[in-house]
C-alpha positions as CSV (number, residue, x, y, z in Angstrom):
1,M,-38.9,4.3,-0.3
2,K,-35.4,5.7,0.2
3,I,-32.3,3.5,-0.4
4,L,-28.7,4.4,0.3
5,A,-25.8,2.3,-0.9
6,V,-22.2,2.8,0.2
7,T,-19.2,1.4,-1.6
8,G,-15.5,1.5,-2.1
9,K,-13.7,3.0,-5.1
10,S,-12.9,-0.2,-7.1
11,G,-15.1,-1.5,-9.8
12,G,-15.6,-4.7,-7.9
13,H,-17.4,-2.7,-5.2
14,I,-19.0,0.0,-7.3
15,F,-20.6,-2.1,-10.1
16,P,-22.7,-4.3,-7.8
17,A,-23.9,-1.3,-5.8
18,L,-24.8,0.5,-9.0
19,S,-26.6,-2.6,-10.3
20,F,-28.6,-2.8,-7.1
21,L,-29.6,0.9,-7.3
22,Q,-30.6,0.6,-10.9
23,D,-32.7,-2.4,-10.0
24,V,-34.4,-0.4,-7.2
25,I,-35.1,2.4,-9.7
26,S,-36.6,0.0,-12.3
27,R,-38.8,-1.7,-9.7
28,Y,-39.8,1.4,-7.7
29,P,-39.7,4.4,-10.0
30,E,-40.9,6.7,-7.1
31,A,-37.9,5.6,-4.9
32,E,-35.2,8.0,-3.9
33,T,-31.7,6.5,-4.2
34,G,-28.3,7.7,-2.9
35,I,-24.8,6.4,-3.1
36,V,-21.8,7.1,-0.8
37,L,-18.4,6.9,-2.3
38,P,-14.8,7.6,-1.2
39,A,-13.7,11.1,-1.9
40,S,-10.7,9.6,-3.8
41,S,-13.0,7.9,-6.3
42,V,-12.2,8.8,-9.9
43,T,-15.2,7.0,-11.3
44,D,-16.9,8.5,-14.3
45,P,-19.9,10.6,-13.0
46,A,-22.0,9.4,-15.9
47,L,-22.2,6.0,-14.2
48,F,-24.4,7.5,-11.5
49,R,-27.0,9.0,-13.9
50,G,-30.5,8.4,-12.5
51,I,-29.4,8.1,-8.9
52,S,-30.9,10.9,-6.8
53,R,-27.9,11.9,-4.7
54,C,-24.2,11.2,-4.6
55,F,-22.3,11.7,-1.4
56,Y,-18.5,11.6,-0.8
57,I,-16.6,10.8,2.4
58,T,-12.9,10.8,3.3
59,C,-12.0,7.5,4.9
60,V,-8.8,5.5,4.8
61,S,-7.7,2.3,6.5
62,I,-6.0,2.7,9.9
63,P,-2.5,1.2,10.0
64,K,-1.9,-1.1,12.9
65,R,1.4,0.6,14.0
66,V,1.2,3.9,15.7
67,S,2.7,6.7,13.5
68,F,1.9,10.0,12.1
69,T,0.1,8.2,9.3
70,S,-2.1,6.2,11.6
71,V,-3.0,9.3,13.7
72,A,-4.0,11.1,10.5
73,A,-6.0,8.1,9.4
74,V,-7.9,8.0,12.8
75,I,-8.7,11.7,12.4
76,K,-10.0,11.1,8.9
77,F,-12.1,8.2,10.1
78,F,-13.8,10.3,12.8
79,R,-14.4,13.0,10.3
80,S,-16.0,10.5,7.9
81,F,-18.1,9.1,10.8
82,F,-19.6,12.6,11.5
83,D,-20.0,13.2,7.8
84,S,-21.8,9.8,7.6
85,L,-24.1,10.7,10.5
86,W,-25.1,13.9,8.6
87,I,-25.7,12.0,5.4
88,V,-27.9,9.4,7.0
89,Y,-29.7,12.0,9.2
90,T,-30.5,14.3,6.2
91,F,-31.2,11.6,3.6
92,K,-33.3,9.5,6.0
93,P,-33.0,6.1,4.2
94,D,-35.3,3.2,4.8
95,C,-32.4,0.9,4.0
96,V,-28.6,1.2,3.9
97,A,-26.8,-1.4,1.7
98,G,-23.1,-1.7,2.3
99,F,-20.9,-3.1,-0.5
100,G,-17.6,-3.5,1.4
101,S,-14.4,-1.5,1.9
102,I,-13.5,0.8,4.8
103,S,-16.0,3.4,3.4
104,S,-18.9,1.2,4.5
105,V,-17.8,1.2,8.2
106,P,-18.7,4.7,9.2
107,V,-21.9,4.8,7.1
108,V,-23.3,1.5,8.5
109,I,-22.5,2.4,12.1
110,A,-24.1,5.8,11.5
111,A,-27.2,4.0,10.1
112,R,-27.5,1.8,13.1
113,I,-27.2,4.8,15.5
114,C,-29.8,6.8,13.5
115,G,-32.2,3.8,13.7
116,V,-32.4,2.9,10.0
117,K,-34.9,0.1,9.6
118,K,-32.9,-2.2,7.4
119,I,-29.1,-2.6,7.0
120,I,-27.9,-5.2,4.5
121,L,-24.3,-6.1,3.6
122,H,-23.2,-7.5,0.3
123,E,-19.9,-9.4,0.0
124,Q,-18.5,-9.9,-3.4
125,N,-15.3,-11.9,-2.7
126,V,-15.0,-15.5,-1.5
127,I,-12.9,-14.4,1.5
128,P,-15.1,-11.8,3.3
129,G,-13.4,-8.4,3.7
130,R,-12.6,-7.1,7.2
131,A,-15.3,-4.5,6.8
132,T,-18.0,-7.1,6.2
133,R,-16.9,-9.2,9.1
134,F,-16.8,-6.3,11.4
135,L,-20.1,-4.8,10.3
136,L,-22.1,-8.0,10.5
137,A,-22.9,-7.2,14.1
138,F,-24.6,-4.0,13.0
139,A,-26.4,-5.5,10.0
140,D,-29.7,-7.3,9.7
141,A,-28.4,-9.6,6.9
142,C,-25.3,-10.2,4.7
143,A,-25.6,-11.5,1.2
144,L,-22.8,-13.6,-0.3
145,S,-21.8,-14.0,-3.9
146,F,-20.2,-17.5,-3.4
147,E,-21.2,-20.5,-1.3
148,N,-17.5,-21.0,-0.2
149,S,-17.7,-17.7,1.8
150,K,-19.9,-19.3,4.6
151,T,-16.9,-21.1,6.0
152,Y,-15.3,-17.8,7.0
153,F,-18.0,-16.8,9.4
154,D,-18.7,-17.9,12.9
155,P,-21.5,-20.6,13.0
156,A,-23.5,-18.3,15.3
157,A,-23.6,-15.7,12.6
158,L,-24.9,-17.9,9.8
159,K,-28.5,-17.0,10.6
160,K,-27.7,-13.6,9.1
161,I,-26.0,-15.0,6.0
162,F,-27.8,-15.6,2.7
163,L,-26.5,-16.8,-0.6
164,T,-27.7,-14.5,-3.4
165,G,-24.9,-14.3,-5.9
166,N,-23.3,-11.2,-7.3
167,M,-25.5,-8.6,-8.9
168,L,-24.2,-8.0,-12.4
169,R,-25.0,-4.9,-14.5
170,K,-28.2,-5.1,-16.4
171,S,-26.3,-4.2,-19.5
172,L,-24.5,-7.6,-19.4
173,V,-26.7,-9.4,-21.8
174,T,-25.8,-12.2,-24.2
175,V,-25.5,-11.4,-27.9
176,G,-24.8,-13.8,-30.7
177,K,-21.2,-14.8,-31.1
178,N,-21.0,-13.7,-34.8
179,E,-22.7,-10.4,-34.0
180,A,-20.3,-9.7,-31.1
181,V,-17.2,-10.5,-33.1
182,R,-18.3,-8.4,-36.1
183,Y,-18.9,-5.5,-33.7
184,F,-15.2,-5.4,-33.3
185,G,-14.5,-5.7,-37.0
186,L,-13.0,-9.2,-36.5
187,K,-13.8,-12.5,-38.2
188,P,-16.5,-14.7,-36.7
189,D,-14.8,-18.0,-37.7
190,I,-11.5,-17.2,-35.9
191,F,-10.8,-18.2,-32.3
192,T,-11.1,-15.0,-30.2
193,L,-8.9,-14.5,-27.1
194,V,-9.8,-11.7,-24.7
195,V,-7.0,-10.3,-22.5
196,M,-7.9,-7.9,-19.6
197,G,-6.8,-6.9,-16.2
198,G,-9.8,-5.5,-14.3
199,S,-11.0,-2.0,-14.3
200,Q,-7.5,-0.5,-14.0
201,G,-5.7,-2.9,-16.2
202,S,-2.8,-5.2,-15.2
203,R,0.8,-4.4,-15.9
204,T,1.8,-8.0,-15.4
205,I,-0.8,-9.5,-17.8
206,N,-0.2,-6.7,-20.4
207,T,3.6,-7.2,-20.3
208,V,3.7,-11.0,-20.3
209,F,1.1,-11.6,-22.9
210,S,2.4,-9.0,-25.3
211,R,5.9,-10.5,-24.8
212,D,4.8,-14.1,-25.5
213,S,2.0,-13.5,-28.1
214,G,4.4,-13.2,-31.0
215,S,6.0,-16.5,-30.3
216,L,2.9,-18.6,-29.7
217,R,2.9,-21.7,-31.9
218,T,-0.7,-22.9,-32.4
219,A,-2.6,-25.0,-34.9
220,V,-5.5,-22.7,-34.5
221,P,-5.4,-19.1,-35.8
222,F,-6.6,-16.6,-33.3
223,Q,-7.4,-12.9,-32.9
224,V,-7.2,-10.8,-29.7
225,I,-9.4,-8.2,-27.9
226,H,-7.1,-6.6,-25.3
227,I,-8.3,-4.1,-22.7
228,T,-5.1,-2.6,-21.3
229,G,-6.0,0.2,-18.9
230,K,-4.8,3.7,-19.6
231,N,-1.1,3.3,-18.7
232,D,-0.1,0.6,-21.1
233,F,-2.5,1.3,-24.0
234,E,-0.1,3.0,-26.5
235,G,2.7,0.4,-26.0
236,I,0.4,-2.6,-26.3
237,K,-1.3,-1.2,-29.4
238,K,2.1,-0.6,-31.1
239,H,3.1,-4.1,-30.2
240,Y,0.1,-5.7,-31.9
241,E,0.7,-3.6,-35.0
242,S,4.3,-4.9,-35.1
243,V,3.4,-8.6,-34.7
244,G,0.7,-8.4,-37.4
245,F,-2.1,-10.7,-36.2
246,P,-5.7,-9.4,-35.9
247,S,-6.4,-7.5,-32.7
248,R,-8.5,-4.7,-31.2
249,V,-6.9,-2.8,-28.3
250,F,-8.8,-0.5,-25.8
251,D,-7.7,1.3,-22.7
252,F,-11.3,0.9,-21.4
253,F,-14.4,-0.6,-22.9
254,E,-17.9,0.1,-21.6
255,A,-20.0,-2.4,-23.7
256,M,-18.5,-5.5,-22.0
257,H,-21.4,-7.7,-23.1
258,Y,-19.9,-7.6,-26.6
259,V,-16.5,-8.5,-25.2
260,Y,-17.8,-11.5,-23.3
261,S,-20.1,-12.7,-26.1
262,A,-17.2,-12.6,-28.5
263,A,-14.7,-14.5,-26.3
264,D,-13.7,-18.1,-26.7
265,L,-11.1,-17.8,-23.9
266,V,-10.4,-15.0,-21.4
267,I,-7.1,-14.2,-19.7
268,S,-7.7,-12.0,-16.6
269,R,-7.2,-11.1,-13.0
270,G,-9.5,-12.8,-10.5
271,G,-11.7,-10.0,-9.2
272,A,-15.1,-11.1,-7.8
273,T,-17.1,-9.3,-10.5
274,T,-15.0,-10.8,-13.2
275,I,-15.4,-14.3,-11.8
276,S,-19.2,-13.8,-11.6
277,E,-19.3,-12.5,-15.2
278,L,-17.3,-15.5,-16.5
279,I,-19.8,-17.8,-14.8
280,F,-22.7,-15.9,-16.4
281,Y,-21.2,-16.1,-19.9
282,R,-19.6,-19.6,-19.3
283,I,-16.2,-18.7,-20.7
284,P,-13.1,-20.8,-20.2
285,A,-10.4,-18.7,-18.6
286,I,-6.8,-18.4,-17.5
287,I,-6.9,-16.5,-14.2
288,I,-3.8,-14.7,-12.8
289,P,-4.9,-13.4,-9.4
290,Y,-3.7,-10.1,-8.2
291,P,-1.2,-11.2,-5.5
292,F,-2.0,-8.5,-2.9
293,A,-5.2,-7.3,-1.2
294,Y,-5.3,-10.2,1.3
295,N,-5.1,-12.8,-1.4
296,H,-8.8,-12.3,-2.2
297,Q,-8.4,-13.0,-5.9
298,A,-6.7,-16.3,-5.4
299,A,-9.6,-17.6,-3.4
300,N,-12.0,-16.2,-6.0
301,A,-10.1,-18.0,-8.8
302,L,-10.4,-21.3,-7.0
303,V,-14.2,-21.1,-7.6
304,L,-13.5,-21.7,-11.3
305,K,-10.5,-23.9,-10.8
306,E,-12.4,-26.4,-8.6
307,K,-15.0,-26.9,-11.3
308,N,-12.3,-27.2,-14.0
309,C,-13.5,-24.1,-15.8
310,A,-10.2,-22.2,-15.6
311,E,-6.5,-22.6,-15.3
312,V,-5.0,-20.6,-12.5
313,M,-1.4,-19.3,-12.1
314,T,0.6,-16.8,-10.1
315,D,2.3,-13.7,-11.5
316,T,5.6,-15.5,-11.1
317,G,4.3,-18.5,-13.0
318,A,3.0,-16.3,-15.8
319,E,6.3,-14.5,-16.1
320,S,8.3,-17.7,-16.2
321,G,6.6,-18.9,-19.4
322,M,3.6,-20.8,-18.0
323,L,1.1,-18.4,-19.6
324,R,2.5,-19.0,-23.0
325,D,2.5,-22.8,-22.4
326,V,-1.1,-22.9,-21.2
327,V,-2.4,-20.7,-24.0
328,E,-0.6,-22.9,-26.6
329,E,-2.0,-26.1,-25.0
330,L,-5.6,-24.8,-25.0
331,L,-5.5,-23.4,-28.5
332,N,-4.0,-26.7,-29.7
333,T,-6.6,-28.9,-27.9
334,P,-10.1,-27.5,-28.7
335,D,-11.7,-30.4,-26.9
336,K,-10.3,-29.2,-23.6
337,I,-11.8,-25.7,-24.3
338,K,-15.1,-27.3,-25.0
339,E,-14.9,-29.4,-21.8
340,M,-14.1,-26.3,-19.7
341,K,-17.1,-24.5,-21.1
342,E,-19.4,-27.5,-20.4
343,N,-18.1,-27.7,-16.8
344,Y,-20.0,-24.4,-16.1
345,N,-23.1,-26.6,-15.9
346,A,-22.0,-27.3,-12.3
347,F,-22.9,-23.8,-11.3
348,T,-26.4,-22.8,-10.2
349,Q,-27.5,-19.6,-11.9
350,R,-29.2,-17.4,-9.3
351,D,-31.3,-14.3,-9.7
352,A,-29.1,-12.2,-7.5
353,H,-31.2,-9.1,-8.0
354,S,-34.4,-10.6,-6.8
355,L,-32.7,-12.5,-3.9
356,F,-31.0,-9.4,-2.7
357,M,-34.2,-7.3,-3.1
358,D,-36.0,-9.8,-1.0
359,L,-33.6,-9.1,1.9
360,V,-34.2,-5.4,1.5
361,T,-38.0,-5.5,1.4
362,R,-38.9,-8.4,3.6
C-alpha cells in the first residue's frame, strides 16, 4: 500500500495529515507513506520522522485582479502542477489524501489524471475551504470534522460527504490533572488558566491578556501556562516576572497533552484543530477567533458557543476590556465553569482515525 497526503503549511492542516499518516504506519507497517508540503513550510523536519518521502511544491493563491503578482502566481501554479504530476507518477500512490489549502489543488488534479485509485479529502474547518469545494469534483469522498459543514455543500454532492471528525495526534492522551500540573512545577490545587494563540501565537491575545492579567480581581487564586509563539516570548515572560503570580511561559510546547490535562480554562484562537482538541479534553474556553482567513475561525468557535462550552469575542471586544471581564466572571463563578464542562456531554466522540481509514480502504 502506498499513501500520499498533501497539506498546507499551517498546523491546522499539517497535524491532521501527520496523524493520518502515523495511523497508516501503525496499522500497515509495510505501507509506504509520503507527504507533499508547500516549499515555504518552516515546519520542524522531526515531525515527519517515519514517513517514507517528503515532497515540496511551490504553489500560491492566484489573485483575482490581473497584475504582475497574479501572472507570477499562475506561473508558479503551473510549475507546481507539473511537479505534482511527477510526484504522483513516480511515487505511484494507491490513495491521495488532501488536507486543504491551495497546495492540495495541483496534487489532487494530478492524482486524478494519473488514475490514482482513491482520492479522499479532509476538511478541518466548519466553513469548507475553497480548495475543498473545488476539488470535490475530482475526489471519491470528503470527510468533515463538524456536522455544521454539510450546509455549505450542494445537496447533490452530499453522497460524497462523510462525517468523521478531526484526526488528532496520537500523542494527545489524557493524563491526571495533578500529574499534569506538577509537570509544569505548579500547584495542583490552584485554578490553572492556559493562554495560547495557535501554532504561531497570537499578538492580540498575548498583548491583551498580559495587559489585563495584573488587574484581575478574582476570589479564586490562579496560575497561568502561556504559549506565546516566538515573537512575544521574551516580553511576556518578563511581564509575568513583574506581576508575580505563578506562571510558566513557552514560545512553543510540544507535549500539549500535559497542557490540556492541566487546564481548567483555555483562552485561545479558534483554529479547527484547537476546537477539536478542546472537545476531546472537555475544557471550558474563551475563544477569540482570528478575524481574517475568510472568517473560518468564527464559524469554528460557534460549534462550542452553541453548546455553551465557550465564550466567544472579537479582537476588538477583547481589546476593549471584555476579556478581562469574562475571565473575572468565570473565575468568580466556579459553578459556571463546571456547567460549561458538563455541556461537552452534548458532543458525540467519534473515532475519526477509523472512520477516515474506512474511506481510504473501502
